C-alpha atoms as an extended CHARMM CRD file, in Angstrom:
* protein
*
       251  EXT
         1         1  UNK       CA            -85.6210000000       -7.7790000000       74.7240000000  PROA      1               0.0000000000
         2         2  UNK       CA            -83.2140000000       -8.1540000000       77.8150000000  PROA      2               0.0000000000
         3         3  UNK       CA            -83.3670000000       -6.4740000000       81.0150000000  PROA      3               0.0000000000
         4         4  UNK       CA            -80.4240000000       -5.6130000000       83.4140000000  PROA      4               0.0000000000
         5         5  UNK       CA            -80.8830000000       -4.3900000000       86.4600000000  PROA      5               0.0000000000
         6         6  UNK       CA            -77.2870000000       -3.9670000000       87.7600000000  PROA      6               0.0000000000
         7         7  UNK       CA            -74.9120000000       -1.8460000000       85.6600000000  PROA      7               0.0000000000
         8         8  UNK       CA            -72.5540000000        0.4110000000       85.9450000000  PROA      8               0.0000000000
         9         9  UNK       CA            -72.9680000000        2.6630000000       82.8860000000  PROA      9               0.0000000000
        10        10  UNK       CA            -72.6960000000        6.0580000000       84.1010000000  PROA      10              0.0000000000
        11        11  UNK       CA            -69.0970000000        8.0810000000       83.9180000000  PROA      11              0.0000000000
        12        12  UNK       CA            -67.1370000000        9.4410000000       86.6090000000  PROA      12              0.0000000000
        13        13  UNK       CA            -69.3100000000        8.7820000000       89.5220000000  PROA      13              0.0000000000
        14        14  UNK       CA            -67.8040000000        5.2780000000       90.2620000000  PROA      14              0.0000000000
        15        15  UNK       CA            -65.5690000000        2.5790000000       89.3570000000  PROA      15              0.0000000000
        16        16  UNK       CA            -67.5320000000        2.3650000000       86.0870000000  PROA      16              0.0000000000
        17        17  UNK       CA            -66.3620000000        4.1490000000       82.4350000000  PROA      17              0.0000000000
        18        18  UNK       CA            -64.4950000000        6.9260000000       82.6860000000  PROA      18              0.0000000000
        19        19  UNK       CA            -66.0770000000        9.1670000000       80.0780000000  PROA      19              0.0000000000
        20        20  UNK       CA            -68.8040000000        9.4780000000       77.6850000000  PROA      20              0.0000000000
        21        21  UNK       CA            -66.6490000000        7.8400000000       74.8000000000  PROA      21              0.0000000000
        22        22  UNK       CA            -66.1410000000        4.7230000000       77.2510000000  PROA      22              0.0000000000
        23        23  UNK       CA            -69.8770000000        4.8360000000       78.0800000000  PROA      23              0.0000000000
        24        24  UNK       CA            -71.0600000000        4.8140000000       74.2660000000  PROA      24              0.0000000000
        25        25  UNK       CA            -68.8520000000        1.6910000000       74.0810000000  PROA      25              0.0000000000
        26        26  UNK       CA            -70.5460000000       -0.2130000000       76.9460000000  PROA      26              0.0000000000
        27        27  UNK       CA            -73.7010000000        0.8540000000       75.6690000000  PROA      27              0.0000000000
        28        28  UNK       CA            -72.8030000000       -0.7510000000       72.4840000000  PROA      28              0.0000000000
        29        29  UNK       CA            -71.8830000000       -4.0390000000       74.4400000000  PROA      29              0.0000000000
        30        30  UNK       CA            -75.0630000000       -3.9490000000       76.2160000000  PROA      30              0.0000000000
        31        31  UNK       CA            -76.7830000000       -3.6910000000       72.6350000000  PROA      31              0.0000000000
        32        32  UNK       CA            -74.7960000000       -6.6110000000       71.3800000000  PROA      32              0.0000000000
        33        33  UNK       CA            -76.2990000000       -8.9330000000       74.4250000000  PROA      33              0.0000000000
        34        34  UNK       CA            -79.7420000000       -7.7150000000       73.0620000000  PROA      34              0.0000000000
        35        35  UNK       CA            -80.2420000000       -5.6650000000       76.1320000000  PROA      35              0.0000000000
        36        36  UNK       CA            -82.2800000000       -2.8280000000       76.1110000000  PROA      36              0.0000000000
        37        37  UNK       CA            -83.4940000000       -1.8380000000       79.3840000000  PROA      37              0.0000000000
        38        38  UNK       CA            -80.6080000000       -0.6360000000       81.9650000000  PROA      38              0.0000000000
        39        39  UNK       CA            -80.6690000000        0.1940000000       85.1800000000  PROA      39              0.0000000000
        40        40  UNK       CA            -77.5040000000        2.3290000000       86.3640000000  PROA      40              0.0000000000
        41        41  UNK       CA            -76.8900000000        1.5450000000       89.5770000000  PROA      41              0.0000000000
        42        42  UNK       CA            -73.7360000000        3.6010000000       90.6700000000  PROA      42              0.0000000000
        43        43  UNK       CA            -72.2590000000        2.4950000000       93.9510000000  PROA      43              0.0000000000
        44        44  UNK       CA            -73.3400000000        4.6420000000       97.2150000000  PROA      44              0.0000000000
        45        45  UNK       CA            -72.4490000000        4.3370000000      100.8570000000  PROA      45              0.0000000000
        46        46  UNK       CA            -74.5490000000        6.3280000000      103.4510000000  PROA      46              0.0000000000
        47        47  UNK       CA            -71.7160000000        6.1430000000      105.8680000000  PROA      47              0.0000000000
        48        48  UNK       CA            -69.1060000000        8.0580000000      103.5530000000  PROA      48              0.0000000000
        49        49  UNK       CA            -71.1590000000        9.7930000000      100.7030000000  PROA      49              0.0000000000
        50        50  UNK       CA            -73.4920000000       13.0230000000      100.8550000000  PROA      50              0.0000000000
        51        51  UNK       CA            -76.6500000000       11.7610000000       99.2930000000  PROA      51              0.0000000000
        52        52  UNK       CA            -77.7240000000       15.1700000000       98.1060000000  PROA      52              0.0000000000
        53        53  UNK       CA            -74.2920000000       15.3260000000       96.1590000000  PROA      53              0.0000000000
        54        54  UNK       CA            -74.6850000000       11.9000000000       95.0570000000  PROA      54              0.0000000000
        55        55  UNK       CA            -78.0940000000       12.5460000000       93.7620000000  PROA      55              0.0000000000
        56        56  UNK       CA            -77.0480000000       15.4550000000       92.0310000000  PROA      56              0.0000000000
        57        57  UNK       CA            -73.9430000000       14.3820000000       90.5050000000  PROA      57              0.0000000000
        58        58  UNK       CA            -75.7200000000       11.0120000000       89.2830000000  PROA      58              0.0000000000
        59        59  UNK       CA            -78.6450000000       13.1950000000       87.7010000000  PROA      59              0.0000000000
        60        60  UNK       CA            -76.3110000000       15.2120000000       85.6210000000  PROA      60              0.0000000000
        61        61  UNK       CA            -74.2570000000       11.9810000000       84.4830000000  PROA      61              0.0000000000
        62        62  UNK       CA            -77.4820000000       10.4160000000       83.5260000000  PROA      62              0.0000000000
        63        63  UNK       CA            -78.8560000000       13.4210000000       81.5970000000  PROA      63              0.0000000000
        64        64  UNK       CA            -75.5330000000       13.1530000000       79.3870000000  PROA      64              0.0000000000
        65        65  UNK       CA            -75.7660000000        9.6530000000       78.9130000000  PROA      65              0.0000000000
        66        66  UNK       CA            -79.3650000000       10.0420000000       77.7480000000  PROA      66              0.0000000000
        67        67  UNK       CA            -78.1940000000       12.4360000000       75.3890000000  PROA      67              0.0000000000
        68        68  UNK       CA            -75.6630000000       10.3090000000       74.2040000000  PROA      68              0.0000000000
        69        69  UNK       CA            -78.2980000000        7.6780000000       73.7350000000  PROA      69              0.0000000000
        70        70  UNK       CA            -80.6430000000        9.9190000000       72.0190000000  PROA      70              0.0000000000
        71        71  UNK       CA            -78.0410000000       11.5850000000       69.7040000000  PROA      71              0.0000000000
        72        72  UNK       CA            -77.0210000000        7.5400000000       68.7670000000  PROA      72              0.0000000000
        73        73  UNK       CA            -80.8140000000        6.5400000000       68.5690000000  PROA      73              0.0000000000
        74        74  UNK       CA            -79.8000000000        3.4380000000       70.6960000000  PROA      74              0.0000000000
        75        75  UNK       CA            -82.9430000000        1.7200000000       71.3910000000  PROA      75              0.0000000000
        76        76  UNK       CA            -82.1620000000        1.7680000000       75.3060000000  PROA      76              0.0000000000
        77        77  UNK       CA            -84.2750000000        2.6440000000       77.8950000000  PROA      77              0.0000000000
        78        78  UNK       CA            -82.3600000000        3.8340000000       80.9410000000  PROA      78              0.0000000000
        79        79  UNK       CA            -83.3730000000        4.2690000000       84.4450000000  PROA      79              0.0000000000
        80        80  UNK       CA            -81.8910000000        5.5830000000       87.5930000000  PROA      80              0.0000000000
        81        81  UNK       CA            -80.9170000000        3.6310000000       90.8100000000  PROA      81              0.0000000000
        82        82  UNK       CA            -78.2820000000        2.6040000000       93.1390000000  PROA      82              0.0000000000
        83        83  UNK       CA            -75.9470000000        0.0530000000       94.5670000000  PROA      83              0.0000000000
        84        84  UNK       CA            -76.3550000000        0.8850000000       98.5740000000  PROA      84              0.0000000000
        85        85  UNK       CA            -73.4280000000       -0.4270000000      100.4020000000  PROA      85              0.0000000000
        86        86  UNK       CA            -75.0140000000       -2.1770000000      103.8170000000  PROA      86              0.0000000000
        87        87  UNK       CA            -75.3590000000        0.1580000000      106.5900000000  PROA      87              0.0000000000
        88        88  UNK       CA            -77.4290000000       -0.1870000000      109.8960000000  PROA      88              0.0000000000
        89        89  UNK       CA            -78.2050000000        3.2580000000      108.8260000000  PROA      89              0.0000000000
        90        90  UNK       CA            -80.1350000000        2.5070000000      106.0620000000  PROA      90              0.0000000000
        91        91  UNK       CA            -83.1410000000        1.4320000000      107.8520000000  PROA      91              0.0000000000
        92        92  UNK       CA            -83.2930000000        5.1780000000      109.6570000000  PROA      92              0.0000000000
        93        93  UNK       CA            -83.5600000000        7.4560000000      106.4140000000  PROA      93              0.0000000000
        94        94  UNK       CA            -85.7250000000        8.1050000000      103.5190000000  PROA      94              0.0000000000
        95        95  UNK       CA            -84.3980000000        5.8960000000      100.2490000000  PROA      95              0.0000000000
        96        96  UNK       CA            -86.9200000000        7.2570000000       97.8720000000  PROA      96              0.0000000000
        97        97  UNK       CA            -84.0950000000        8.8340000000       96.0790000000  PROA      97              0.0000000000
        98        98  UNK       CA            -81.8240000000        5.4980000000       95.6210000000  PROA      98              0.0000000000
        99        99  UNK       CA            -84.6290000000        3.0100000000       94.6040000000  PROA      99              0.0000000000
       100       100  UNK       CA            -84.6210000000        1.7070000000       91.1110000000  PROA      100             0.0000000000
       101       101  UNK       CA            -86.6270000000        4.7930000000       89.4610000000  PROA      101             0.0000000000
       102       102  UNK       CA            -90.1930000000        4.4940000000       89.6870000000  PROA      102             0.0000000000
       103       103  UNK       CA            -90.1780000000        1.1420000000       92.1910000000  PROA      103             0.0000000000
       104       104  UNK       CA            -89.7410000000        0.3880000000       95.7000000000  PROA      104             0.0000000000
       105       105  UNK       CA            -86.8680000000       -2.1560000000       94.7530000000  PROA      105             0.0000000000
       106       106  UNK       CA            -83.2060000000       -1.1480000000       96.5600000000  PROA      106             0.0000000000
       107       107  UNK       CA            -80.1070000000       -2.9720000000       95.3950000000  PROA      107             0.0000000000
       108       108  UNK       CA            -77.8510000000       -3.6590000000       98.3800000000  PROA      108             0.0000000000
       109       109  UNK       CA            -74.3080000000       -4.5730000000       98.3550000000  PROA      109             0.0000000000
       110       110  UNK       CA            -73.2300000000       -6.4930000000      101.6790000000  PROA      110             0.0000000000
       111       111  UNK       CA            -69.3600000000       -6.9450000000      102.6480000000  PROA      111             0.0000000000
       112       112  UNK       CA            -67.8470000000       -9.5490000000      101.1870000000  PROA      112             0.0000000000
       113       113  UNK       CA            -65.9940000000      -11.4210000000      104.0720000000  PROA      113             0.0000000000
       114       114  UNK       CA            -67.3980000000      -10.1970000000      107.2890000000  PROA      114             0.0000000000
       115       115  UNK       CA            -71.2180000000      -10.9860000000      108.4340000000  PROA      115             0.0000000000
       116       116  UNK       CA            -72.4520000000       -7.4540000000      108.9150000000  PROA      116             0.0000000000
       117       117  UNK       CA            -73.9490000000       -6.4480000000      112.0280000000  PROA      117             0.0000000000
       118       118  UNK       CA            -78.2060000000       -6.4070000000      112.3230000000  PROA      118             0.0000000000
       119       119  UNK       CA            -78.5590000000       -7.4830000000      108.9270000000  PROA      119             0.0000000000
       120       120  UNK       CA            -81.7410000000       -9.2810000000      109.3660000000  PROA      120             0.0000000000
       121       121  UNK       CA            -82.9740000000       -6.3510000000      111.5590000000  PROA      121             0.0000000000
       122       122  UNK       CA            -81.9850000000       -4.0650000000      109.4930000000  PROA      122             0.0000000000
       123       123  UNK       CA            -83.2000000000       -5.5910000000      106.1420000000  PROA      123             0.0000000000
       124       124  UNK       CA            -86.6540000000       -6.4510000000      108.0790000000  PROA      124             0.0000000000
       125       125  UNK       CA            -86.8110000000       -2.7500000000      109.0520000000  PROA      125             0.0000000000
       126       126  UNK       CA            -86.1010000000       -1.6700000000      105.4480000000  PROA      126             0.0000000000
       127       127  UNK       CA            -88.9690000000       -3.7630000000      104.1680000000  PROA      127             0.0000000000
       128       128  UNK       CA            -91.3530000000       -1.9730000000      106.8660000000  PROA      128             0.0000000000
       129       129  UNK       CA            -90.2690000000        1.0970000000      105.5430000000  PROA      129             0.0000000000
       130       130  UNK       CA            -91.9260000000       -0.1500000000      102.3470000000  PROA      130             0.0000000000
       131       131  UNK       CA            -89.0300000000       -0.8410000000      100.1660000000  PROA      131             0.0000000000
       132       132  UNK       CA            -88.1430000000       -4.2190000000       99.0330000000  PROA      132             0.0000000000
       133       133  UNK       CA            -83.9580000000       -5.0460000000       99.0380000000  PROA      133             0.0000000000
       134       134  UNK       CA            -82.5450000000       -6.9680000000       96.3310000000  PROA      134             0.0000000000
       135       135  UNK       CA            -78.9890000000       -8.4840000000       97.5070000000  PROA      135             0.0000000000
       136       136  UNK       CA            -76.5810000000       -7.8860000000       94.8550000000  PROA      136             0.0000000000
       137       137  UNK       CA            -74.2050000000      -10.6200000000       93.6440000000  PROA      137             0.0000000000
       138       138  UNK       CA            -75.0370000000      -13.0160000000       96.1260000000  PROA      138             0.0000000000
       139       139  UNK       CA            -71.9550000000      -15.4160000000       95.2510000000  PROA      139             0.0000000000
       140       140  UNK       CA            -69.3560000000      -12.9420000000       96.9650000000  PROA      140             0.0000000000
       141       141  UNK       CA            -70.8880000000      -13.6640000000      100.6210000000  PROA      141             0.0000000000
       142       142  UNK       CA            -69.5010000000      -16.9430000000      101.8990000000  PROA      142             0.0000000000
       143       143  UNK       CA            -71.0280000000      -16.3210000000      105.1220000000  PROA      143             0.0000000000
       144       144  UNK       CA            -74.4510000000      -16.6160000000      103.2870000000  PROA      144             0.0000000000
       145       145  UNK       CA            -73.1540000000      -19.5980000000      101.2760000000  PROA      145             0.0000000000
       146       146  UNK       CA            -71.9040000000      -21.7780000000      103.9970000000  PROA      146             0.0000000000
       147       147  UNK       CA            -75.5530000000      -22.9460000000      105.3920000000  PROA      147             0.0000000000
       148       148  UNK       CA            -78.8890000000      -22.2440000000      103.6010000000  PROA      148             0.0000000000
       149       149  UNK       CA            -80.7810000000      -21.4380000000      106.5370000000  PROA      149             0.0000000000
       150       150  UNK       CA            -80.0050000000      -17.4960000000      106.7070000000  PROA      150             0.0000000000
       151       151  UNK       CA            -80.4600000000      -17.2970000000      102.8510000000  PROA      151             0.0000000000
       152       152  UNK       CA            -84.0290000000      -18.8890000000      103.1240000000  PROA      152             0.0000000000
       153       153  UNK       CA            -84.9390000000      -16.7780000000      106.2570000000  PROA      153             0.0000000000
       154       154  UNK       CA            -84.1450000000      -13.6170000000      104.3740000000  PROA      154             0.0000000000
       155       155  UNK       CA            -86.3090000000      -14.7370000000      101.0610000000  PROA      155             0.0000000000
       156       156  UNK       CA            -89.1170000000      -15.4370000000      103.3290000000  PROA      156             0.0000000000
       157       157  UNK       CA            -88.6620000000      -12.3160000000      104.8540000000  PROA      157             0.0000000000
       158       158  UNK       CA            -89.3030000000      -10.6630000000      101.3700000000  PROA      158             0.0000000000
       159       159  UNK       CA            -85.5820000000      -10.1440000000      100.5170000000  PROA      159             0.0000000000
       160       160  UNK       CA            -84.6440000000      -10.8050000000       96.7150000000  PROA      160             0.0000000000
       161       161  UNK       CA            -81.4620000000      -12.2470000000       95.4110000000  PROA      161             0.0000000000
       162       162  UNK       CA            -79.5210000000      -11.3940000000       92.6180000000  PROA      162             0.0000000000
       163       163  UNK       CA            -76.6810000000      -13.1960000000       90.9980000000  PROA      163             0.0000000000
       164       164  UNK       CA            -73.9440000000      -12.0380000000       88.7340000000  PROA      164             0.0000000000
       165       165  UNK       CA            -74.2270000000      -13.6150000000       85.2220000000  PROA      165             0.0000000000
       166       166  UNK       CA            -70.4590000000      -14.3660000000       85.3120000000  PROA      166             0.0000000000
       167       167  UNK       CA            -70.7310000000      -16.4840000000       88.4300000000  PROA      167             0.0000000000
       168       168  UNK       CA            -72.6840000000      -19.2240000000       85.6660000000  PROA      168             0.0000000000
       169       169  UNK       CA            -69.2190000000      -19.5770000000       83.7300000000  PROA      169             0.0000000000
       170       170  UNK       CA            -66.8600000000      -19.2000000000       86.5500000000  PROA      170             0.0000000000
       171       171  UNK       CA            -64.8660000000      -22.4660000000       87.0630000000  PROA      171             0.0000000000
       172       172  UNK       CA            -65.0680000000      -22.2170000000       90.8300000000  PROA      172             0.0000000000
       173       173  UNK       CA            -68.2710000000      -20.7660000000       91.1790000000  PROA      173             0.0000000000
       174       174  UNK       CA            -70.2100000000      -22.5120000000       88.4930000000  PROA      174             0.0000000000
       175       175  UNK       CA            -71.4770000000      -25.4900000000       90.6040000000  PROA      175             0.0000000000
       176       176  UNK       CA            -72.8110000000      -22.8490000000       93.3770000000  PROA      176             0.0000000000
       177       177  UNK       CA            -74.6860000000      -20.9330000000       90.4890000000  PROA      177             0.0000000000
       178       178  UNK       CA            -76.6420000000      -23.8300000000       89.2760000000  PROA      178             0.0000000000
       179       179  UNK       CA            -77.5750000000      -25.2450000000       92.5650000000  PROA      179             0.0000000000
       180       180  UNK       CA            -78.8100000000      -21.9530000000       93.5450000000  PROA      180             0.0000000000
       181       181  UNK       CA            -80.6860000000      -21.5870000000       90.6050000000  PROA      181             0.0000000000
       182       182  UNK       CA            -81.9190000000      -25.0010000000       90.6780000000  PROA      182             0.0000000000
       183       183  UNK       CA            -83.0750000000      -24.4450000000       94.2030000000  PROA      183             0.0000000000
       184       184  UNK       CA            -85.0980000000      -21.2620000000       93.6750000000  PROA      184             0.0000000000
       185       185  UNK       CA            -82.2450000000      -19.3010000000       95.7970000000  PROA      185             0.0000000000
       186       186  UNK       CA            -81.7000000000      -16.8640000000       93.0340000000  PROA      186             0.0000000000
       187       187  UNK       CA            -84.7060000000      -14.5090000000       91.7100000000  PROA      187             0.0000000000
       188       188  UNK       CA            -82.7800000000      -12.0280000000       89.4350000000  PROA      188             0.0000000000
       189       189  UNK       CA            -79.4460000000      -12.5670000000       87.0930000000  PROA      189             0.0000000000
       190       190  UNK       CA            -77.5420000000       -9.5090000000       86.0990000000  PROA      190             0.0000000000
       191       191  UNK       CA            -74.2380000000       -8.5500000000       84.7360000000  PROA      191             0.0000000000
       192       192  UNK       CA            -73.1440000000       -5.8070000000       87.0460000000  PROA      192             0.0000000000
       193       193  UNK       CA            -71.1620000000       -4.6010000000       83.9020000000  PROA      193             0.0000000000
       194       194  UNK       CA            -68.3400000000       -1.7470000000       84.3530000000  PROA      194             0.0000000000
       195       195  UNK       CA            -66.5970000000       -2.1340000000       80.8130000000  PROA      195             0.0000000000
       196       196  UNK       CA            -66.4300000000       -4.2090000000       77.5190000000  PROA      196             0.0000000000
       197       197  UNK       CA            -63.4470000000       -6.1290000000       78.8490000000  PROA      197             0.0000000000
       198       198  UNK       CA            -62.8880000000       -8.1860000000       82.2640000000  PROA      198             0.0000000000
       199       199  UNK       CA            -66.6250000000       -7.2620000000       83.3270000000  PROA      199             0.0000000000
       200       200  UNK       CA            -68.6680000000       -6.9720000000       80.4210000000  PROA      200             0.0000000000
       201       201  UNK       CA            -72.5400000000       -7.2670000000       79.6910000000  PROA      201             0.0000000000
       202       202  UNK       CA            -73.1550000000      -11.0550000000       79.0660000000  PROA      202             0.0000000000
       203       203  UNK       CA            -76.6980000000      -11.7590000000       79.5440000000  PROA      203             0.0000000000
       204       204  UNK       CA            -77.5250000000      -13.2020000000       76.3770000000  PROA      204             0.0000000000
       205       205  UNK       CA            -74.5360000000      -15.1870000000       75.9830000000  PROA      205             0.0000000000
       206       206  UNK       CA            -75.6190000000      -16.8930000000       79.4570000000  PROA      206             0.0000000000
       207       207  UNK       CA            -79.0670000000      -17.0540000000       77.7170000000  PROA      207             0.0000000000
       208       208  UNK       CA            -77.7890000000      -19.1570000000       74.5580000000  PROA      208             0.0000000000
       209       209  UNK       CA            -75.8100000000      -21.2860000000       76.6690000000  PROA      209             0.0000000000
       210       210  UNK       CA            -78.7490000000      -22.6700000000       78.7310000000  PROA      210             0.0000000000
       211       211  UNK       CA            -81.0490000000      -23.0440000000       76.0980000000  PROA      211             0.0000000000
       212       212  UNK       CA            -82.3310000000      -26.6360000000       76.1590000000  PROA      212             0.0000000000
       213       213  UNK       CA            -81.3340000000      -27.4350000000       79.2060000000  PROA      213             0.0000000000
       214       214  UNK       CA            -83.0140000000      -28.4810000000       82.5060000000  PROA      214             0.0000000000
       215       215  UNK       CA            -82.3330000000      -25.3810000000       84.3320000000  PROA      215             0.0000000000
       216       216  UNK       CA            -83.4040000000      -22.8680000000       81.3210000000  PROA      216             0.0000000000
       217       217  UNK       CA            -86.7900000000      -22.1680000000       82.5010000000  PROA      217             0.0000000000
       218       218  UNK       CA            -85.3940000000      -21.0640000000       85.9860000000  PROA      218             0.0000000000
       219       219  UNK       CA            -82.7390000000      -18.9740000000       83.8550000000  PROA      219             0.0000000000
       220       220  UNK       CA            -85.7340000000      -17.4290000000       82.2280000000  PROA      220             0.0000000000
       221       221  UNK       CA            -87.6870000000      -16.9330000000       85.2410000000  PROA      221             0.0000000000
       222       222  UNK       CA            -84.7780000000      -14.7280000000       86.5360000000  PROA      222             0.0000000000
       223       223  UNK       CA            -84.7310000000      -12.6690000000       83.3900000000  PROA      223             0.0000000000
       224       224  UNK       CA            -88.5190000000      -12.0990000000       83.6940000000  PROA      224             0.0000000000
       225       225  UNK       CA            -88.3000000000      -11.1290000000       86.9120000000  PROA      225             0.0000000000
       226       226  UNK       CA            -85.8670000000       -8.1650000000       85.8460000000  PROA      226             0.0000000000
       227       227  UNK       CA            -88.3750000000       -6.8720000000       83.5510000000  PROA      227             0.0000000000
       228       228  UNK       CA            -90.9830000000       -7.1750000000       86.4220000000  PROA      228             0.0000000000
       229       229  UNK       CA            -88.4600000000       -5.1050000000       88.8490000000  PROA      229             0.0000000000
       230       230  UNK       CA            -87.9830000000       -2.5980000000       85.9960000000  PROA      230             0.0000000000
       231       231  UNK       CA            -91.5540000000       -1.8500000000       85.5660000000  PROA      231             0.0000000000
       232       232  UNK       CA            -92.0690000000       -1.8710000000       89.4580000000  PROA      232             0.0000000000
       233       233  UNK       CA            -94.1310000000       -4.8030000000       89.9120000000  PROA      233             0.0000000000
       234       234  UNK       CA            -93.8710000000       -7.9130000000       91.8820000000  PROA      234             0.0000000000
       235       235  UNK       CA            -91.5400000000      -10.7290000000       90.7560000000  PROA      235             0.0000000000
       236       236  UNK       CA            -92.1760000000      -14.5950000000       90.7550000000  PROA      236             0.0000000000
       237       237  UNK       CA            -90.8020000000      -16.2040000000       94.0030000000  PROA      237             0.0000000000
       238       238  UNK       CA            -90.8710000000      -19.8430000000       94.2210000000  PROA      238             0.0000000000
       239       239  UNK       CA            -90.2470000000      -21.4890000000       97.6490000000  PROA      239             0.0000000000
       240       240  UNK       CA            -86.5730000000      -21.7920000000       98.0950000000  PROA      240             0.0000000000
       241       241  UNK       CA            -85.0690000000      -25.2620000000       99.0090000000  PROA      241             0.0000000000
       242       242  UNK       CA            -82.2360000000      -25.8640000000      101.5050000000  PROA      242             0.0000000000
       243       243  UNK       CA            -78.6170000000      -26.8800000000      100.6120000000  PROA      243             0.0000000000
       244       244  UNK       CA            -75.8900000000      -28.4510000000      102.3530000000  PROA      244             0.0000000000
       245       245  UNK       CA            -72.0020000000      -28.1610000000      101.5140000000  PROA      245             0.0000000000
       246       246  UNK       CA            -70.0650000000      -31.3450000000      101.8090000000  PROA      246             0.0000000000
       247       247  UNK       CA            -66.4820000000      -31.7780000000      101.0310000000  PROA      247             0.0000000000
       248       248  UNK       CA            -66.8680000000      -28.5080000000       99.1600000000  PROA      248             0.0000000000
       249       249  UNK       CA            -69.9090000000      -29.4880000000       96.9920000000  PROA      249             0.0000000000
       250       250  UNK       CA            -73.2940000000      -28.3030000000       97.2280000000  PROA      250             0.0000000000
       251       251  UNK       CA            -76.0390000000      -30.5990000000       97.2790000000  PROA      251             0.0000000000
C-alpha cells in the first residue's frame, strides 16, 4: 500500500479536478498506482485567503469526495491537509486547521524564484509553535539547490523535504533527484497529482522503476516515511550530506 501526502484530489477548490466526475477519474488513477492513503492538500495563501472560508469549503468538498469513495467502495482512506504558500505570517497564527489531519505536519510551498524573506526564522518559529514543516516539491527552488548549505541547515532545524515523483523521470532534473536521494536530502516523495494527464499519480511506477537499483532502499524509506506522516508518527531522518554543483552537474 502506497501513501501520497501531496495531492489535489478535491474538486472546485483550487487547480485540481473541476467536478466529481473528474475526482472519480483521479481516484481511479491513484488506485491504479496502488495508492490507498491520500492527503488532500488544496492550495492556501494566508495573505489572500480567509482561513475560515477555506476550511468550510474544504470540509464540504471532502464530504462529497468521501461520499463518492463510499459509494464506489474504493479502498481509499482520505485525510485533509493543505498546501500553504509561504508567508512570515504563518509563524504568527494558529495553524491547527491546516495540518495534515491528526498530525502536526504542515505542507508548505515556497516561491519558485525568489528567496523568501525571513525563511529560516519563520520555519524556526513554526517549529517552536509545535508544527513540523514539510517543504513541498523541493526541485522547484533553485535558490535552495545552488548550494547545500541552507538546505542542510533547514533539515537539521527539523524541516522535512518532499520531492515530486515526476522529478525522477524528468530528463532535466533526474540527476538532481538521484543525487538528493543518495545524500539523504529528501525525506518524502509524493505525486502532487492534479489530474490523470500531465500531472498524474505515479508513485507505483517510480517504485517499480527503481526496484533492484542502488537507490531503492533510499526511495523505499521515503515511501515508508509517507506512511509515518499519515499516522502522525516521526519519520526516519538520516544525516544529510553536502553537494556541489560544478559545470551544471551535481556532485
